[in-house]
C-alpha positions in Angstrom: 290.0 108.7 -187.2 287.5 110.8 -188.9 288.7 113.9 -190.6 286.1 116.7 -190.4 286.2 119.7 -192.6 286.0 123.1 -190.9 288.1 125.4 -188.7 289.9 124.5 -185.6 289.9 126.7 -182.5 293.6 127.6 -183.1 292.9 128.8 -186.7 289.9 130.8 -185.5 292.0 132.6 -182.9 294.6 133.4 -185.5 292.0 134.9 -187.8 290.5 136.8 -184.9 293.9 138.2 -183.9 294.6 139.2 -187.5 291.3 141.1 -188.0 291.6 142.8 -184.6 295.1 144.1 -185.7 293.6 145.4 -189.0 290.8 147.1 -187.0 293.2 148.7 -184.6 295.4 149.9 -187.5 292.4 151.4 -189.2 291.4 153.2 -186.0 295.0 154.5 -185.6 294.9 155.9 -189.2 291.6 157.7 -188.5 292.9 159.2 -185.2 296.3 160.2 -186.6 295.2 161.6 -189.9 291.5 162.6 -190.0 291.0 164.2 -186.6 293.9 166.7 -187.0 292.6 167.6 -190.4 289.2 168.3 -188.9 290.8 170.5 -186.2 292.7 172.5 -188.8 289.5 172.9 -190.8 287.8 174.3 -187.7 290.6 176.8 -187.3 290.4 177.8 -190.9 286.6 178.4 -190.7 287.1 180.4 -187.5 289.7 182.7 -189.2 287.5 183.1 -192.3 284.6 184.1 -190.1 286.7 186.7 -188.4 287.9 188.2 -191.7 284.2 188.4 -192.7 283.4 190.2 -189.4 286.2 192.7 -190.0 284.9 193.4 -193.5 281.4 194.1 -192.1 282.9 196.4 -189.5 284.8 198.3 -192.3 281.5 198.6 -194.3 279.7 200.1 -191.3 282.5 202.6 -190.6 282.6 203.6 -194.3 278.9 204.3 -194.2 279.5 207.1 -191.7 278.8 210.4 -193.5 279.8 213.0 -190.9 281.8 212.2 -187.8 281.2 215.5 -185.9 279.2 215.0 -182.7 278.0 211.6 -183.6 280.0 209.3 -181.3 278.1 208.2 -178.3 280.4 205.6 -176.8 284.1 205.1 -177.5 285.6 202.3 -175.3 288.2 199.6 -176.1 285.4 196.9 -176.2 282.5 198.9 -177.5 281.7 201.6 -180.1 278.4 203.4 -180.6 277.6 206.1 -183.1 274.6 207.8 -184.4 273.5 207.1 -188.0 270.9 209.0 -189.9 267.8 207.4 -188.3 269.2 205.1 -185.6 272.3 204.2 -183.6 274.8 201.5 -184.5 277.1 199.8 -182.0 279.8 197.2 -182.1 280.9 195.4 -178.9 282.8 192.4 -177.7 280.6 190.3 -175.3 280.9 186.7 -174.2 283.6 185.7 -176.7 281.4 187.1 -179.5 281.5 190.2 -181.6 278.1 191.8 -181.8 276.5 194.5 -184.0 273.7 196.4 -182.3 271.2 198.6 -184.1 268.5 200.7 -182.3 268.2 203.7 -180.0 271.0 204.4 -177.6 270.6 206.9 -174.7 273.0 206.0 -171.9 272.1 202.4 -172.6 270.2 200.6 -175.3 266.4 201.3 -175.2 265.2 199.6 -178.3 267.7 197.3 -180.1 268.3 194.5 -182.5 271.5 192.5 -181.8 273.3 190.4 -184.4 276.2 188.1 -183.5 278.8 188.7 -186.2 281.5 186.3 -185.1 282.0 183.8 -182.2 285.1 182.1 -181.0 287.0 185.2 -180.1 289.2 185.4 -177.0 289.6 189.2 -177.2 288.5 192.1 -179.5 289.6 195.7 -179.1 288.8 198.9 -180.9 291.8 201.2 -181.0 291.0 204.8 -181.9 293.4 207.1 -183.7 292.8 210.8 -183.0 294.4 213.9 -184.4 293.4 217.3 -183.1 290.3 216.0 -181.4 289.1 214.3 -184.6 288.9 210.6 -185.1 291.1 209.7 -188.1 290.8 205.9 -188.0 289.8 202.9 -186.0 291.7 199.6 -185.7 289.8 196.4 -184.9 292.0 193.7 -183.4 290.4 190.2 -183.2 292.2 187.4 -181.4 290.6 184.0 -182.2 290.4 181.3 -179.6 292.0 178.6 -181.8 295.1 180.7 -182.9 295.7 183.2 -180.2 299.2 184.0 -181.3 298.0 185.6 -184.6 295.5 188.4 -184.2 293.4 189.5 -187.1 293.6 193.3 -187.5 291.9 195.7 -189.8 292.3 199.4 -190.0 289.6 201.8 -191.4 290.0 205.5 -191.9 287.0 207.8 -191.4 285.9 210.2 -194.2 286.8 213.7 -193.1 284.8 216.9 -193.6 284.5 218.6 -196.9 286.3 216.1 -199.1 283.4 213.7 -199.1 280.3 215.8 -198.5 
């Protein structure tokens, strides 16, 4: 008998089974470790974006000089107030928090809309009043990814003669 050098069919099948097991083990590592870390990274980016949105809201409210007769709309999902030369509004619409700037007269006539944050399941504006004056506003944002922990910010309005 002649002895030929090379691989037999049995050794080829053993190597094929071994490399298939290594491939399946690598895929299992990717699925069990990398995909959950990508999910948690997405949640983290969503929460950071909502904190930035709340900071922008606080900045807009702090820019209000005089709160007397300037509020045009006060609803749980929308706020509109008059600034020096235009109107500013914040609203929750289609799972996004929007900032609107323009002219408001029983509806937006001329406007520029900016999407401040997306991925929100609910956003509410809670107004705190004292003797017919707005003392503060709380913005509560509930992200889609972590619905059990809302992000809340509270901003007080500058009142009367102290800041004029």
